Residue frames as a rotation matrix with the C-alpha (Angstrom) as fourth column:
MET 1
-0.521 -0.760 -0.389 95.63
-0.398 -0.187 0.898 149.21
-0.755 0.623 -0.204 253.11
ALA 2
0.520 0.732 -0.440 93.96
-0.715 0.092 -0.693 148.88
-0.467 0.675 0.571 249.73
GLU 3
-0.422 -0.623 0.659 94.68
-0.054 0.743 0.667 145.83
-0.905 0.246 -0.347 247.67
ARG 4
-0.288 0.315 -0.905 94.18
-0.955 -0.163 0.247 144.94
-0.070 0.935 0.347 244.03
LYS 5
-0.110 0.361 0.926 91.90
-0.153 0.914 -0.375 141.98
-0.982 -0.183 -0.045 243.50
VAL 6
-0.819 -0.183 -0.544 91.93
-0.561 0.053 0.826 140.22
-0.123 0.982 -0.146 240.14
ILE 7
0.176 0.903 0.392 88.65
-0.376 0.430 -0.821 139.02
-0.910 -0.003 0.415 238.63
ASP 8
-0.854 -0.520 -0.023 89.45
-0.253 0.376 0.891 136.51
-0.455 0.767 -0.453 235.91
ALA 9
0.183 0.983 0.013 86.48
-0.292 0.067 -0.954 136.71
-0.939 0.171 0.299 233.53
ARG 10
-0.589 -0.437 -0.679 88.29
-0.778 0.079 0.624 135.29
-0.219 0.896 -0.387 230.51
GLY 11
-0.959 0.266 -0.101 85.98
0.198 0.878 0.435 133.04
0.204 0.397 -0.895 228.54
SER 12
-0.228 0.902 -0.368 82.91
0.753 -0.077 -0.654 134.85
-0.618 -0.426 -0.661 229.88
PHE 13
-0.730 -0.005 0.684 80.97
0.580 -0.535 0.615 137.03
0.362 0.845 0.393 227.48
CYS 14
-0.890 0.338 0.307 78.85
-0.387 -0.915 -0.113 140.13
0.243 -0.219 0.945 227.87
PRO 15
0.522 -0.154 0.839 77.45
-0.431 -0.896 0.104 140.82
0.736 -0.416 -0.534 230.39
GLY 16
0.722 -0.171 -0.670 79.43
0.498 0.801 0.332 138.22
0.481 -0.573 0.664 232.36
PRO 17
-0.328 -0.938 -0.109 82.61
0.763 -0.195 -0.616 140.24
0.557 -0.285 0.780 233.06
LEU 18
-0.471 0.231 0.852 80.58
-0.342 -0.937 0.064 143.27
0.813 -0.261 0.520 234.18
MET 19
0.643 0.766 -0.006 78.38
-0.324 0.280 0.904 141.11
0.694 -0.579 0.428 236.42
GLU 20
0.413 -0.584 -0.699 81.49
0.778 0.625 -0.062 139.58
0.474 -0.518 0.712 238.00
LEU 21
-0.647 -0.634 0.423 82.87
0.366 -0.746 -0.557 143.09
0.669 -0.205 0.715 238.62
ILE 22
-0.005 0.731 0.683 79.60
-0.546 -0.574 0.611 144.22
0.838 -0.370 0.401 240.21
GLY 23
0.817 0.275 -0.507 79.73
0.180 0.713 0.678 141.20
0.547 -0.645 0.533 242.52
GLY 24
-0.038 -0.937 -0.347 83.35
0.876 0.136 -0.462 141.98
0.480 -0.322 0.816 243.38
MET 25
-0.527 -0.111 0.843 82.53
-0.051 -0.985 -0.162 145.63
0.848 -0.129 0.513 244.10
LYS 26
0.541 0.810 0.225 79.88
-0.336 -0.036 0.941 144.56
0.771 -0.585 0.252 246.63
LEU 27
0.795 -0.281 -0.537 82.55
0.566 0.662 0.491 142.66
0.217 -0.695 0.686 248.58
ALA 28
-0.134 -0.940 0.313 85.33
0.725 -0.309 -0.616 145.25
0.676 0.144 0.723 248.18
GLN 29
0.196 0.071 -0.978 86.21
0.826 -0.549 0.126 147.94
-0.528 -0.833 -0.166 250.69
VAL 30
0.996 0.091 -0.023 86.40
0.071 -0.889 -0.452 151.62
-0.061 0.449 -0.892 249.74
GLY 31
0.389 -0.904 -0.176 89.84
-0.805 -0.427 0.412 152.21
-0.448 -0.019 -0.894 248.23
ASP 32
-0.001 -0.376 0.927 90.24
0.121 0.920 0.374 148.65
-0.993 0.112 0.044 246.94
GLU 33
-0.250 -0.131 -0.959 91.26
-0.913 -0.298 0.279 148.20
-0.323 0.945 -0.045 243.33
LEU 34
0.294 0.366 0.883 89.73
0.025 0.921 -0.389 145.51
-0.956 0.136 0.261 241.15
GLU 35
-0.473 -0.480 -0.739 91.23
-0.767 -0.188 0.614 144.38
-0.434 0.857 -0.279 237.87
VAL 36
0.555 0.717 0.422 89.02
-0.290 0.642 -0.709 142.51
-0.779 0.272 0.565 235.44
LEU 37
-0.729 -0.681 -0.065 90.68
-0.356 0.297 0.886 140.19
-0.584 0.670 -0.459 232.92
SER 38
0.335 0.916 0.223 88.42
-0.076 0.262 -0.962 139.75
-0.939 0.305 0.157 229.91
ASN 39
-0.823 -0.522 0.224 88.74
0.197 0.107 0.974 138.59
-0.533 0.846 0.015 226.33
ASP 40
0.104 0.898 0.428 85.29
0.982 -0.026 -0.185 140.00
-0.155 0.440 -0.885 225.50
LYS 41
-0.723 -0.482 0.495 85.84
0.604 -0.789 0.114 143.29
0.336 0.381 0.861 223.64
GLY 42
0.184 0.895 0.406 82.43
0.365 -0.446 0.818 144.50
0.913 -0.002 -0.408 224.85
SER 43
0.452 -0.064 -0.890 83.87
0.892 0.024 0.451 144.82
-0.007 -0.998 0.068 228.35
VAL 44
-0.624 -0.780 0.052 86.04
0.781 -0.623 0.042 147.72
0.000 0.066 0.998 227.17
ASN 45
-0.603 0.499 0.622 82.86
-0.080 -0.814 0.576 149.79
0.794 0.297 0.530 226.71
ASP 46
0.335 0.877 -0.344 80.50
0.253 0.267 0.930 148.22
0.907 -0.399 -0.133 229.27
ILE 47
0.169 -0.308 -0.936 82.75
0.971 0.214 0.105 148.41
0.168 -0.927 0.335 232.33
PRO 48
-0.864 -0.501 -0.052 83.92
0.502 -0.846 -0.179 152.05
0.046 -0.181 0.982 231.98
GLU 49
-0.444 0.784 0.435 80.31
-0.136 -0.538 0.832 153.10
0.886 0.310 0.346 231.25
TRP 50
0.484 0.623 -0.614 79.07
0.483 0.395 0.781 151.38
0.730 -0.675 -0.110 234.42
ILE 51
-0.231 -0.673 -0.703 81.95
0.972 -0.127 -0.198 152.80
0.044 -0.729 0.684 236.49
ARG 52
-0.915 -0.065 0.399 81.07
0.124 -0.985 0.124 156.35
0.385 0.163 0.908 235.37
LYS 53
-0.078 0.990 0.118 77.39
-0.067 -0.123 0.990 155.78
0.995 0.070 0.076 236.04
VAL 54
0.648 0.375 -0.663 77.90
0.539 0.389 0.747 154.55
0.538 -0.842 0.050 239.61
GLY 55
0.843 -0.244 0.480 80.72
-0.376 -0.904 0.201 156.97
0.386 -0.350 -0.854 240.46
HIS 56
0.704 -0.702 0.105 83.78
0.371 0.491 0.788 154.77
-0.605 -0.516 0.606 240.95
GLU 57
0.407 -0.659 -0.633 87.21
-0.667 -0.688 0.287 155.52
-0.624 0.305 -0.719 239.45
MET 58
0.979 -0.203 0.035 88.63
0.159 0.636 -0.755 154.07
0.131 0.744 0.655 236.23
LEU 59
0.488 -0.870 -0.065 92.35
-0.177 -0.171 0.969 153.39
-0.855 -0.462 -0.238 236.67
GLU 60
-0.522 -0.758 -0.390 93.43
-0.640 0.046 0.767 151.71
-0.564 0.650 -0.510 233.48
VAL 61
0.760 0.568 0.315 92.33
-0.178 0.649 -0.740 149.89
-0.625 0.507 0.594 230.35
ARG 62
-0.149 -0.834 -0.531 95.01
-0.918 -0.083 0.387 148.03
-0.367 0.545 -0.754 228.43
GLU 63
0.899 0.394 -0.190 95.20
-0.438 0.794 -0.421 145.12
-0.015 0.462 0.887 226.05
GLU 64
-0.235 -0.941 0.242 97.85
-0.838 0.323 0.439 142.42
-0.492 -0.100 -0.865 226.42
GLY 65
-0.979 -0.056 0.198 97.63
0.058 0.848 0.527 139.88
-0.197 0.527 -0.827 223.63
ASP 66
-0.517 0.855 0.038 93.95
0.139 0.040 0.989 138.95
0.845 0.516 -0.140 223.44
VAL 67
-0.008 0.474 -0.881 93.18
0.972 0.212 0.106 139.85
0.237 -0.855 -0.462 227.07
TRP 68
0.115 0.141 0.983 91.85
0.000 -0.990 0.142 143.20
0.993 -0.016 -0.114 228.27
HIS 69
-0.460 -0.268 -0.846 92.99
0.862 0.091 -0.498 144.39
0.211 -0.959 0.189 231.71
ILE 70
0.018 0.575 0.818 90.43
0.116 -0.814 0.570 146.83
0.993 0.084 -0.081 233.14
ALA 71
-0.550 -0.340 -0.762 91.34
0.775 0.133 -0.618 148.26
0.312 -0.931 0.191 236.54
VAL 72
0.175 0.699 0.693 88.96
0.068 -0.711 0.700 150.27
0.982 -0.075 -0.172 238.75
ARG 73
-0.909 -0.387 -0.153 88.93
0.192 -0.064 -0.979 151.67
0.369 -0.920 0.132 242.28
LYS 74
0.124 0.944 -0.307 85.94
0.830 0.071 0.554 151.57
0.545 -0.323 -0.774 244.62
VAL 75
-0.741 -0.459 0.490 85.47
0.219 -0.855 -0.470 155.11
0.635 -0.241 0.734 245.92
LYS 76
-0.456 0.607 0.651 82.24
-0.842 -0.532 -0.093 154.91
0.290 -0.591 0.753 247.90
């Protein structure tokens, strides 16, 4: 059963949130969802670009207050 893991990268700035996601992806199982919490606006571009490049699935990008929630699924 897939689970959603939260990576709290608030207070970390580019490329920190992306690097934390990459580390999380290495530990995740196929089908797992990872949600990055970031208050670095650069993450909104960097993470989806990396996800497309490596072939995983973007699930959602939303802003709540000053925090971006970027959810992805590991597909391979």
